[in-house]
N, C-alpha and C positions, 0 to 999 in steps of 0.2 A: 650747253650752248655748242654755235659750232664755231670755229675757225676756219677761215679763209683767209689767205696772206696771195698780195699781189708784189710781183718783180719785176722791175724792171732793170735790166742790163744794158749799157749803149757804150760800146769799144773802138776804136781806131786806128793803126799805128801809121795810118798817113793823112792823118786831117790838118794835124798839126806839125809843128817840130819835131812838137814829144805826144810820144803815147798818150791815147785818151782815153780813160776810164771811169765812166760812173756806175755806180749803181743805186738802186732805192728802195724799201720795202716798204709793205704798206699793209697794217691789219685793219680788213672792212668788218668798222664799229658799227653797232649799232647809234645814232645820233646824239651826240657828247656822252657817249655811257663808254665803258670797257667790255661791253659786253658785243659777241660777234655775229653778225648779222646771220640767221638762219632761212630764209628764203631764196630758192635760187630757180628761175626760169629757163629755157632754151632753146630756139631753135635752128633748125637750119632753112632757107627759103630763096624760091630762084626769083628772081628781082627781073618783071621784060624790060624789055629793051625801049622803050614807048615813051622815055622821058614825062613819066606820069609820078606822082609824088606816092609811093604810099608808106603808111602806117607802119613802121618793124618795130616800136613797145608803144603803145598807148600809154598815156599819163595816168590815166587809173592804175595801173598794173602793181606800183608800188605804194603808192594809199599816199592820202594826200600829205603833202611837205614832211616826206618821211626819206631817211638816208638810203640813198642807193648807189651802185656804179655797172656801168653798162661796158660791155665789151661788146665789140662787133670785128667782124675778120669780112674781107673780099678773099673768095676760095675760088676764084675764079686764076687763070695761069698764062692766059695771052695778055701782055703788054700792056695794050691798047684797053683792055676791058676796064672800066671803073664805076665806081656808083659816087653821084653826091648824097652827105646824111648833112640835112638841116633839123631845127627846130623850131618848128611855127613857121618855116620858109624861110627862115635865116639857117643862110649854109652853116655848118660846121666847118668841111670841107671834104676832100676827096679822099677815096677810100681806093686806087689802082691792082689790078688782080694780085694779089699775096700782101698788100695790105694789113693793119689792122687798127686798134683802137679802143682804148680802154679811159672812161673817165667818171667822174665822181658824176652825179646825181642827184639833184631835191628838186624835183616835179613839185609845181605847187599851186597848175591849174591847166584845165583842159588844154593852153595853148604850149604844152610841154611837150607835145608828142616829139620823139622819132621818128623821123623821116628817113625816107630813104629812096633814089629814084637812079635809074639806069638811062643816060639819053639817048645810046644806040644800040647798044648790044646786052643781051641775058647776062646777068650775072648771079653767084653762085654766093650769098650770104651766110654765115652764121652768128649767132647772137647770142649773148648771153647778161641776166640780168638777175645782180645779186642786189637784194633788200632786205629791210624790214617786215613788211607785210602789207596783207591789205585792210583798209578801209571801207568800209561796203556808204553807201550812201541811198539813203532810203528814196524810191522810185518815185 
């Protein structure tokens, strides 16, 4: 059994009148179990700056309705460069140069693809998918 743990820590000394320090840790388990996720896929792509939606992570990648986590990072360094992250044309948010996201993902149909587009400038994106395994469907 694989054990993969994600940790997020937020700190600030000047956001509030007191210092802020939040930390959360999550072990990535198979759905409804304490068995760790053992499948991992990752990549690095350059998203053209042509305002076209590209499928970054196909909804069939993690198997039908299984637990998964997605990490996406914009590796560009120019401040104005960003990508738009969407699922089935519904915008999740923008990742500017240096930004990243990590979220749970339980895809259930073909409309759960994770899409990315760069409106004006090419952006280098790194991504990782942690999941339970694939479910094959007969052709």
